[in-house]
C-alpha positions in Angstrom: 54.2 78.8 122.4 51.4 80.2 124.6 50.9 79.4 128.2 48.0 80.8 130.2 48.0 80.3 133.9 44.9 80.7 136.1 43.5 79.8 139.5 45.6 82.0 141.8 44.1 84.1 144.6 44.1 85.0 148.3 43.9 82.1 150.7 44.4 81.7 154.4 47.3 79.6 155.8 46.3 75.9 155.7 44.0 76.5 152.7 44.1 75.0 149.2 44.3 76.3 145.6 44.4 74.6 142.3 46.4 76.3 139.5 45.9 75.5 135.8 48.0 76.2 132.8 46.6 75.7 129.3 49.2 75.4 126.6 49.1 75.8 122.8 51.6 76.1 119.9 53.4 72.9 120.5 52.7 69.2 121.0 51.7 69.3 124.7 51.8 65.5 125.3 55.5 65.3 124.2 56.6 68.1 126.5 57.9 68.0 130.1 56.0 70.7 132.0 56.9 72.5 135.2 55.7 75.2 137.7 57.9 77.9 139.0 57.2 80.7 141.5 58.8 84.0 142.3 58.3 85.7 145.6 58.9 89.4 146.0 62.6 90.2 146.0 63.6 86.6 145.3 64.7 84.7 142.2 62.3 82.5 140.3 62.5 78.9 141.7 61.3 75.5 140.5 58.3 74.2 142.5 57.3 71.0 140.6 57.8 69.3 137.3 56.2 66.5 135.4 57.7 64.6 132.4 55.8 63.6 129.3 55.8 60.2 130.9 54.2 61.6 134.1 57.3 61.2 136.3 57.1 64.0 138.9 59.6 66.0 140.8 59.1 68.5 143.7 61.1 71.1 145.6 61.7 70.0 149.1 59.7 72.9 150.4 56.5 71.6 148.8 56.8 67.8 149.0 53.7 66.2 150.5 51.7 69.4 150.1 51.7 70.1 146.3 50.8 67.7 143.5 51.5 68.3 139.8 49.4 66.5 137.2 48.5 66.9 133.6 45.5 66.3 131.2 47.0 65.8 127.8 43.5 65.8 126.2 43.0 69.4 127.4 46.6 70.5 126.9 46.6 71.5 130.6 48.9 71.1 133.5 47.7 71.6 137.1 49.2 72.3 140.4 47.1 71.3 143.4 48.4 73.1 146.5 47.3 72.1 149.9 48.3 73.1 153.4 49.4 76.4 152.1 51.9 78.5 154.1 52.7 82.2 154.0 56.0 81.4 152.4 54.2 80.0 149.4 53.1 83.5 148.4 54.4 84.6 145.0 53.6 84.7 141.3 53.3 81.2 139.8 54.4 80.4 136.3 54.2 77.3 134.2 56.9 76.4 131.8 57.2 74.0 128.9 60.2 72.5 127.3 60.2 75.4 124.8 61.4 78.9 125.4 58.9 81.4 126.8 56.8 82.0 129.9 53.1 82.8 130.6 51.9 85.9 132.4 51.8 84.1 135.8 49.1 83.9 138.4 49.4 85.5 141.8 49.1 83.4 144.9 48.8 85.2 148.3 48.7 83.2 151.5 47.7 85.5 154.4 45.5 85.6 157.3 
């Protein structure tokens, strides 16, 4: 299983970013996928998830601001993040139904 995240960066509060995670080593279309984040000094937490049937789930803290979606033809899951807040800062990781994590992508929300 290989997961490669990208799209992080530095953005001002209120801004937007789109994260991507390209997967390989398993049948992507059959796997639930999720995004987690880890802020400095805090535990990794679930941000959003999408089933193989495209049912979505969001943490209360991001509902209405973040959207998870997938492109099975490209083996890629996305996280569209709008109206970003300073508390969204952290390293974002994607996760498949299989063991293992990618390297993560840093998101910093700061003025």
